[in-house]
MDTraj code that builds the backbone (N, CA, C; nanometers):
import mdtraj as md
import numpy as np

residues = "MET ASN ARG GLY ALA MET ASN GLY LEU LEU LYS GLN ALA GLN LYS MET GLN LYS GLU MET GLU ARG VAL GLN ALA ASN LEU VAL ASN ILE LYS VAL GLN GLY THR ALA GLY GLY GLY MET VAL ASN VAL THR ALA ASN ALA ALA GLN GLN VAL LEU GLU VAL LYS ILE ALA PRO GLU VAL VAL ASP PRO ALA ASP VAL GLU MET LEU GLU ASP LEU VAL LEU ALA ALA VAL ASN GLN ALA LEU ILE ASN ALA LYS THR THR ALA GLU LYS GLU LEU ALA GLN VAL THR GLY GLY MET MET PRO GLY LEU GLY LYS MET GLY PHE".split()
xyz = np.array([
    [-5.1922, 0.8010, 3.4326],
    [-5.2071, 0.9444, 3.4412],
    [-5.3254, 0.9774, 3.3222],
    [-5.3895, 1.0816, 3.3939],
    [-5.5145, 1.1042, 3.3048],
    [-5.4659, 1.2229, 3.1954],
    [-5.5390, 1.2229, 3.0794],
    [-5.5208, 1.3127, 2.9802],
    [-5.4824, 1.4439, 3.0281],
    [-5.5486, 1.5185, 3.0931],
    [-5.5261, 1.6400, 3.1360],
    [-5.3817, 1.6767, 3.2212],
    [-5.3249, 1.5656, 3.2891],
    [-5.2048, 1.5812, 3.3478],
    [-5.0878, 1.5760, 3.2394],
    [-5.1232, 1.4739, 3.1376],
    [-5.0439, 1.4728, 3.0183],
    [-5.0246, 1.5790, 2.9644],
    [-5.1212, 1.6387, 2.9229],
    [-5.1232, 1.7684, 2.8494],
    [-5.0439, 1.8837, 2.9269],
    [-5.0670, 1.8863, 3.0646],
    [-4.9981, 1.9728, 3.1506],
    [-4.8466, 1.9554, 3.1283],
    [-4.8032, 1.8333, 3.1292],
    [-4.6392, 1.7706, 3.1483],
    [-4.5950, 1.8120, 2.9926],
    [-4.6767, 1.7935, 2.8901],
    [-4.6260, 1.8305, 2.7718],
    [-4.6150, 1.9558, 2.7549],
    [-4.6982, 2.0511, 2.8049],
    [-4.7008, 2.1962, 2.7789],
    [-4.5546, 2.2576, 2.8859],
    [-4.5421, 2.1759, 2.9808],
    [-4.4352, 2.2217, 3.0870],
    [-4.2949, 2.1982, 3.0291],
    [-4.2879, 2.0698, 2.9504],
    [-4.1633, 2.0334, 2.8559],
    [-4.1409, 2.1390, 2.7184],
    [-4.2534, 2.1777, 2.6871],
    [-4.2352, 2.2841, 2.5848],
    [-4.1685, 2.3988, 2.6075],
    [-4.2438, 2.4536, 2.7375],
    [-4.1938, 2.5555, 2.7898],
    [-4.0401, 2.5492, 2.8313],
    [-4.0061, 2.4282, 2.9045],
    [-3.8691, 2.4319, 2.9418],
    [-3.7664, 2.4091, 2.7992],
    [-3.8259, 2.3576, 2.7025],
    [-3.7470, 2.3555, 2.5762],
    [-3.7158, 2.5027, 2.5186],
    [-3.8308, 2.5772, 2.5352],
    [-3.8181, 2.7119, 2.4748],
    [-3.6970, 2.7832, 2.5498],
    [-3.7369, 2.7533, 2.6758],
    [-3.6224, 2.8594, 2.7683],
    [-3.4997, 2.8044, 2.7663],
    [-3.4645, 2.6753, 2.7408],
    [-3.3277, 2.6038, 2.7071],
    [-3.2672, 2.6872, 2.5590],
    [-3.3720, 2.6738, 2.4742],
    [-3.3131, 2.7258, 2.3572],
    [-3.2738, 2.9068, 2.3960],
    [-3.3579, 2.9508, 2.4617],
    [-3.3223, 3.1095, 2.4540],
    [-3.1784, 3.1126, 2.5801],
    [-3.1697, 3.0041, 2.6627],
    [-3.0446, 3.0171, 2.7387],
    [-2.9186, 2.9844, 2.6580],
    [-2.9374, 2.8738, 2.5604],
    [-2.8216, 2.8173, 2.4722],
    [-2.7934, 2.9483, 2.3719],
    [-2.8862, 3.0275, 2.3193],
    [-2.8439, 3.1346, 2.2344],
    [-2.8043, 3.2238, 2.2859],
    [-2.7992, 3.2647, 2.4071],
    [-2.7373, 3.3801, 2.4835],
    [-2.6260, 3.3386, 2.5325],
    [-2.5705, 3.2117, 2.5467],
    [-2.4174, 3.1553, 2.5942],
    [-2.3112, 3.2339, 2.4858],
    [-2.3506, 3.2806, 2.3809],
    [-2.2329, 3.3543, 2.3037],
    [-2.2001, 3.5119, 2.3564],
    [-2.3181, 3.5292, 2.4412],
    [-2.2952, 3.6816, 2.4916],
    [-2.2243, 3.6854, 2.6429],
    [-2.2094, 3.5437, 2.6637],
    [-2.1429, 3.5543, 2.8269],
    [-1.9919, 3.5366, 2.8086],
    [-1.9139, 3.6128, 2.8603],
    [-1.7796, 3.6133, 2.8452],
    [-1.7081, 3.5427, 2.9592],
    [-1.6198, 3.4465, 2.9478],
    [-1.5251, 3.4040, 3.0697],
    [-1.3977, 3.4281, 3.0633],
    [-1.3098, 3.4230, 3.1481],
    [-1.1719, 3.4281, 3.1078],
    [-1.1048, 3.3157, 3.1274],
    [-0.9455, 3.2928, 3.1006],
    [-0.8593, 3.2046, 3.1264],
    [-0.7443, 3.2755, 3.1313],
    [-0.6400, 3.2385, 3.2023],
    [-0.5295, 3.3022, 3.2444],
    [-0.4035, 3.2080, 3.2763],
    [-0.2949, 3.2383, 3.2515],
    [-0.1647, 3.1680, 3.2803],
    [-0.0411, 3.2663, 3.2816],
    [0.0500, 3.2231, 3.3411],
    [0.1751, 3.2814, 3.3616],
    [0.1460, 3.3971, 3.4507],
    [0.0672, 3.3802, 3.5616],
    [0.0426, 3.4982, 3.6424],
    [-0.0260, 3.6123, 3.5543],
    [-0.0792, 3.6058, 3.4809],
    [-0.1653, 3.6877, 3.4060],
    [-0.1025, 3.7391, 3.2692],
    [0.0204, 3.6858, 3.2489],
    [0.0830, 3.7146, 3.1194],
    [0.0011, 3.6990, 3.0078],
    [-0.0515, 3.5648, 3.0009],
    [-0.1555, 3.5099, 2.9000],
    [-0.3013, 3.5157, 2.9283],
    [-0.3915, 3.5738, 2.8759],
    [-0.5398, 3.5981, 2.8733],
    [-0.6046, 3.5515, 2.7691],
    [-0.7035, 3.4696, 2.8000],
    [-0.8003, 3.4224, 2.6940],
    [-0.9265, 3.4692, 2.7305],
    [-0.9710, 3.4996, 2.6636],
    [-1.1619, 3.5450, 2.6544],
    [-1.1906, 3.4692, 2.5527],
    [-1.3253, 3.3923, 2.6366],
    [-1.4023, 3.3004, 2.5620],
    [-1.5527, 3.3239, 2.5804],
    [-1.6332, 3.2568, 2.5080],
    [-1.7905, 3.2757, 2.5802],
    [-1.8239, 3.1479, 2.5884],
    [-1.9450, 3.1755, 2.6684],
    [-1.9994, 3.0074, 2.7251],
    [-2.0440, 2.9341, 2.6189],
    [-2.0466, 2.9659, 2.4915],
    [-2.0690, 2.8654, 2.4077],
    [-1.9437, 2.8111, 2.3552],
    [-1.8210, 2.8128, 2.4303],
    [-1.7070, 2.7692, 2.4056],
    [-1.6445, 2.7887, 2.2814],
    [-1.6327, 2.9177, 2.2326],
    [-1.5645, 2.9806, 2.1511],
    [-1.4611, 3.0764, 2.1943],
    [-1.3394, 3.0700, 2.1593],
    [-1.2425, 3.1811, 2.2162],
    [-1.2471, 3.2787, 2.1071],
    [-1.2666, 3.3882, 2.1925],
    [-1.2689, 3.5537, 2.1298],
    [-1.1596, 3.5908, 2.1193],
    [-1.0618, 3.5852, 2.2143],
    [-0.9516, 3.6862, 2.2326],
    [-0.8543, 3.6293, 2.2840],
    [-0.7186, 3.6440, 2.2443],
    [-0.5932, 3.5957, 2.3073],
    [-0.5125, 3.7019, 2.3240],
    [-0.4592, 3.7344, 2.4379],
    [-0.3983, 3.8527, 2.4922],
    [-0.2506, 3.7885, 2.5424],
    [-0.1514, 3.8383, 2.4776],
    [-0.0073, 3.7971, 2.5313],
    [0.0735, 3.9252, 2.5646],
    [0.1191, 3.9396, 2.6893],
    [0.2226, 4.0513, 2.7235],
    [0.3540, 4.0194, 2.6604],
    [0.4065, 4.1434, 2.6134],
    [0.5248, 4.1316, 2.5354],
    [0.6543, 4.0886, 2.5870],
    [0.6392, 4.1237, 2.7417],
    [0.7347, 4.0669, 2.7827],
    [0.7744, 3.8839, 2.8263],
    [0.6480, 3.8226, 2.7983],
    [0.6651, 3.6909, 2.7940],
    [0.7117, 3.6387, 2.6510],
    [0.7040, 3.7138, 2.5530],
    [0.7482, 3.6429, 2.4098],
    [0.9098, 3.6455, 2.4231],
    [0.9461, 3.5114, 2.3976],
    [1.1011, 3.5055, 2.4214],
    [1.1110, 3.3998, 2.2808],
    [1.1864, 3.4629, 2.1671],
    [1.2013, 3.3866, 2.0750],
    [1.2983, 3.2549, 2.1020],
    [1.3645, 3.2480, 2.2065],
    [1.4571, 3.1216, 2.2415],
    [1.3809, 3.0405, 2.3313],
    [1.2540, 3.0889, 2.3749],
    [1.1890, 2.9773, 2.4670],
    [1.0154, 3.0013, 2.4030],
    [1.0116, 2.9458, 2.2641],
    [0.8825, 2.9425, 2.2243],
    [0.7911, 2.8514, 2.2758],
    [0.8425, 2.7425, 2.3062],
    [0.7640, 2.6494, 2.3978],
    [0.7134, 2.6869, 2.5167],
    [0.7506, 2.7819, 2.6011],
    [0.7138, 2.8123, 2.7142],
    [0.5742, 2.8794, 2.6721],
    [0.6093, 3.0015, 2.5731],
    [0.4711, 3.0521, 2.5408],
    [0.3794, 2.9824, 2.4764],
    [0.4061, 2.8413, 2.4231],
    [0.2869, 2.7614, 2.3640],
    [0.2159, 2.7045, 2.4786],
    [0.3008, 2.6782, 2.5888],
    [0.2223, 2.6043, 2.7070],
    [0.1538, 2.7035, 2.7836],
    [0.1765, 2.8424, 2.7713],
    [0.0978, 2.9269, 2.8692],
    [-0.0109, 2.9389, 2.7678],
    [-0.0291, 2.9604, 2.6546],
    [-0.1520, 2.9917, 2.5800],
    [-0.2346, 2.8641, 2.5829],
    [-0.1713, 2.7350, 2.5796],
    [-0.2292, 2.6288, 2.5793],
    [-0.3210, 2.6070, 2.7339],
    [-0.2439, 2.6547, 2.8420],
    [-0.3140, 2.6316, 2.9517],
    [-0.4149, 2.7533, 2.9848],
    [-0.3963, 2.8723, 2.9181],
    [-0.4981, 2.9732, 2.9341],
    [-0.6178, 2.9306, 2.8531],
    [-0.6066, 2.8792, 2.7703],
    [-0.7245, 2.8593, 2.6691],
    [-0.8012, 2.7306, 2.7293],
    [-0.7234, 2.6341, 2.8004],
    [-0.8055, 2.5462, 2.8385],
    [-0.8753, 2.5537, 2.9651],
    [-0.8421, 2.6754, 3.0308],
    [-0.9048, 2.7356, 3.1621],
    [-1.0363, 2.7990, 3.1103],
    [-1.0086, 2.8712, 3.0100],
    [-1.1375, 2.9433, 2.9464],
    [-1.2207, 2.8641, 2.9126],
    [-1.2010, 2.7436, 2.8381],
    [-1.3158, 2.6835, 2.8004],
    [-1.3759, 2.5704, 2.9028],
    [-1.2735, 2.5604, 3.0125],
    [-1.3478, 2.5210, 3.1332],
    [-1.4411, 2.6034, 3.2070],
    [-1.3986, 2.7050, 3.1948],
    [-1.4879, 2.7988, 3.2838],
    [-1.6092, 2.8186, 3.1910],
    [-1.6018, 2.8397, 3.0717],
    [-1.7050, 2.8361, 2.9743],
    [-1.8046, 2.7241, 2.9633],
    [-1.7628, 2.6103, 2.9786],
    [-1.8491, 2.4699, 3.0026],
    [-1.9188, 2.4888, 3.1414],
    [-1.8528, 2.5244, 3.2503],
    [-1.9167, 2.5459, 3.3873],
    [-2.0058, 2.6428, 3.3873],
    [-1.9904, 2.7495, 3.3263],
    [-2.0961, 2.8745, 3.3361],
    [-2.2031, 2.8282, 3.2320],
    [-2.1919, 2.7516, 3.1130],
    [-2.3022, 2.6871, 3.0495],
    [-2.3807, 2.6074, 3.1207],
    [-2.3071, 2.5299, 3.1808],
    [-2.3968, 2.4228, 3.2831],
    [-2.4792, 2.5142, 3.3871],
    [-2.4188, 2.6006, 3.4563],
    [-2.4927, 2.6845, 3.5495],
    [-2.6136, 2.7477, 3.5041],
    [-2.5829, 2.7913, 3.3826],
    [-2.6930, 2.8583, 3.2888],
    [-2.8257, 2.7510, 3.2630],
    [-2.7855, 2.6725, 3.2111],
    [-2.8946, 2.5687, 3.1725],
    [-2.9383, 2.5141, 3.2925],
    [-2.8738, 2.4641, 3.3911],
    [-2.9343, 2.4247, 3.5220],
    [-3.0379, 2.5000, 3.5848],
    [-3.0247, 2.6569, 3.5708],
    [-3.1351, 2.7310, 3.6107],
    [-3.2730, 2.7081, 3.5574],
    [-3.2676, 2.6637, 3.4330],
    [-3.3581, 2.6288, 3.3558],
    [-3.4607, 2.4787, 3.3762],
    [-3.3402, 2.4012, 3.4029],
    [-3.4102, 2.2719, 3.4358],
    [-3.4046, 2.2403, 3.5844],
    [-3.3712, 2.3308, 3.6597],
    [-3.3959, 2.3003, 3.7906],
    [-3.2573, 2.1772, 3.8469],
    [-3.1702, 2.1733, 3.7985],
    [-3.0816, 2.0683, 3.8150],
    [-3.1394, 1.9207, 3.7688],
    [-3.2452, 1.9021, 3.6855],
    [-3.3005, 1.7806, 3.6777],
    [-3.2424, 1.7173, 3.5596],
    [-3.1435, 1.7841, 3.4729],
    [-3.0657, 1.7361, 3.3774],
    [-2.9228, 1.7417, 3.3870],
    [-2.8782, 1.7020, 3.4774],
    [-2.7162, 1.7299, 3.4838],
    [-2.6340, 1.6867, 3.3845],
    [-2.6412, 1.5885, 3.3108],
    [-2.5518, 1.5528, 3.1772],
    [-2.5641, 1.6643, 3.0723],
    [-2.6441, 1.7689, 3.0750],
    [-2.6405, 1.8542, 2.9241],
    [-2.5336, 1.9005, 2.8974],
    [-2.4349, 1.9247, 2.9918],
    [-2.3070, 1.9888, 2.9339],
    [-2.2153, 1.8646, 2.8576],
    [-2.2438, 1.7530, 2.8750],
    [-2.1735, 1.6365, 2.7935],
    [-2.2326, 1.6074, 2.6804],
    [-2.3615, 1.6537, 2.6559],
    [-2.4198, 1.6506, 2.5265],
    [-2.3872, 1.7453, 2.4178],
    [-2.2979, 1.8387, 2.4840],
    [-2.2714, 1.9610, 2.4020],
    [-2.3474, 2.0984, 2.4042],
    [-2.4443, 2.0968, 2.5013],
    [-2.5285, 2.1936, 2.5693],
    [-2.4480, 2.2942, 2.6519],
])
top = md.Topology()
chain = top.add_chain()
for i, resn in enumerate(residues, 1):
    res = top.add_residue(resn, chain, resSeq=i)
    for name in ("N", "CA", "C"):
        top.add_atom(name, md.element.get_by_symbol(name[0]), res)
traj = md.Trajectory(xyz[None], top)
Protein backbone atom coordinates (compact mmCIF):
# COMPACT_ATOMS: atom_id res chain seq x y z
CA MET A 1 0.00 0.00 0.00
CA ASN A 2 1.49 3.35 -0.96
CA ARG A 3 1.95 6.27 1.38
CA GLY A 4 -0.93 8.29 -0.14
CA ALA A 5 -3.36 5.44 0.42
CA MET A 6 -2.15 5.04 4.01
CA ASN A 7 -2.63 8.76 4.66
CA GLY A 8 -6.11 8.56 3.17
CA LEU A 9 -7.01 5.64 5.43
CA LEU A 10 -5.62 7.42 8.46
CA LYS A 11 -7.64 10.56 7.72
CA GLN A 12 -10.75 8.45 7.20
CA ALA A 13 -10.18 6.66 10.53
CA GLN A 14 -9.67 9.99 12.33
CA LYS A 15 -12.87 11.35 10.82
CA MET A 16 -14.79 8.24 11.87
CA GLN A 17 -13.38 8.48 15.40
CA LYS A 18 -14.50 12.11 15.73
CA GLU A 19 -17.94 11.22 14.42
CA MET A 20 -18.20 8.32 16.89
CA GLU A 21 -17.24 10.64 19.74
CA ARG A 22 -19.95 13.07 18.63
CA VAL A 23 -22.55 10.30 18.48
CA GLN A 24 -21.50 8.93 21.88
CA ALA A 25 -21.79 12.37 23.44
CA ASN A 26 -25.28 12.70 21.95
CA LEU A 27 -26.48 9.37 23.39
CA VAL A 28 -27.36 11.11 26.67
CA ASN A 29 -29.94 13.17 24.75
CA ILE A 30 -31.75 10.19 23.20
CA LYS A 31 -34.55 8.94 25.45
CA VAL A 32 -36.01 5.44 25.42
CA GLN A 33 -38.79 3.80 27.41
CA GLY A 34 -39.38 0.56 29.21
CA THR A 35 -42.77 -0.48 30.58
CA ALA A 36 -44.27 -3.29 32.60
CA GLY A 37 -47.62 -4.22 34.01
CA GLY A 38 -49.52 -2.94 31.02
CA GLY A 39 -47.98 0.51 31.37
CA MET A 40 -48.42 0.70 35.14
CA VAL A 41 -44.64 1.06 35.56
CA ASN A 42 -42.73 3.27 33.11
CA VAL A 43 -39.00 3.79 33.05
CA THR A 44 -37.24 6.43 30.96
CA ALA A 45 -33.57 5.98 30.20
CA ASN A 46 -31.17 7.49 27.72
CA ALA A 47 -29.17 5.70 25.05
CA ALA A 48 -26.11 6.04 27.30
CA GLN A 49 -27.90 3.51 29.54
CA GLN A 50 -28.68 5.88 32.38
CA VAL A 51 -32.07 5.57 34.06
CA LEU A 52 -33.62 9.04 34.11
CA GLU A 53 -37.08 8.52 35.54
CA VAL A 54 -39.34 5.88 37.07
CA LYS A 55 -43.12 6.39 37.10
CA ILE A 56 -45.40 4.05 39.04
CA ALA A 57 -49.18 4.22 38.85
CA PRO A 58 -50.66 4.51 42.36
CA GLU A 59 -53.05 1.62 41.78
CA VAL A 60 -50.16 -0.83 41.38
CA VAL A 61 -48.77 0.02 44.82
CA ASP A 62 -50.04 -2.68 47.17
CA PRO A 63 -48.28 -2.83 50.57
CA ALA A 64 -49.38 -6.46 50.84
CA ASP A 65 -47.58 -7.36 47.59
CA VAL A 66 -44.35 -5.37 47.42
CA GLU A 67 -42.67 -8.23 45.56
CA MET A 68 -44.96 -7.75 42.55
CA LEU A 69 -44.07 -4.05 42.37
CA GLU A 70 -40.38 -4.88 42.62
CA ASP A 71 -40.74 -7.35 39.74
CA LEU A 72 -42.55 -4.76 37.61
CA VAL A 73 -39.90 -2.11 38.26
CA LEU A 74 -37.13 -4.59 37.48
CA ALA A 75 -38.81 -5.65 34.23
CA ALA A 76 -39.36 -2.04 33.12
CA VAL A 77 -35.77 -1.05 33.93
CA ASN A 78 -34.37 -4.04 32.06
CA GLN A 79 -36.55 -3.28 29.04
CA ALA A 80 -35.46 0.37 29.05
CA LEU A 81 -31.78 -0.62 29.23
CA ILE A 82 -32.18 -3.12 26.38
CA ASN A 83 -33.87 -0.39 24.33
CA ALA A 84 -31.03 1.99 25.22
CA LYS A 85 -28.37 -0.47 24.11
CA THR A 86 -30.17 -1.23 20.85
CA THR A 87 -30.59 2.47 20.12
CA ALA A 88 -26.93 3.20 20.86
CA GLU A 89 -25.81 0.38 18.58
CA LYS A 90 -28.02 1.72 15.77
CA GLU A 91 -26.65 5.24 16.21
CA LEU A 92 -23.04 4.02 16.14
CA ALA A 93 -23.72 1.72 13.16
CA GLN A 94 -24.69 4.81 11.17
CA VAL A 95 -21.16 6.11 11.68
CA THR A 96 -19.32 2.86 11.07
CA GLY A 97 -21.57 1.61 8.30
CA GLY A 98 -21.97 -1.60 10.29
CA MET A 99 -18.24 -2.33 9.98
CA MET A 100 -17.80 -2.62 13.75
CA PRO A 101 -20.79 -4.60 15.08
CA GLY A 102 -19.18 -5.43 18.45
CA LEU A 103 -19.06 -1.84 19.72
CA GLY A 104 -22.09 -2.35 21.94
CA LYS A 105 -20.28 -5.16 23.75
CA MET A 106 -17.36 -2.83 24.43
CA GLY A 107 -19.49 -0.32 26.34
CA PHE A 108 -20.09 2.04 23.43
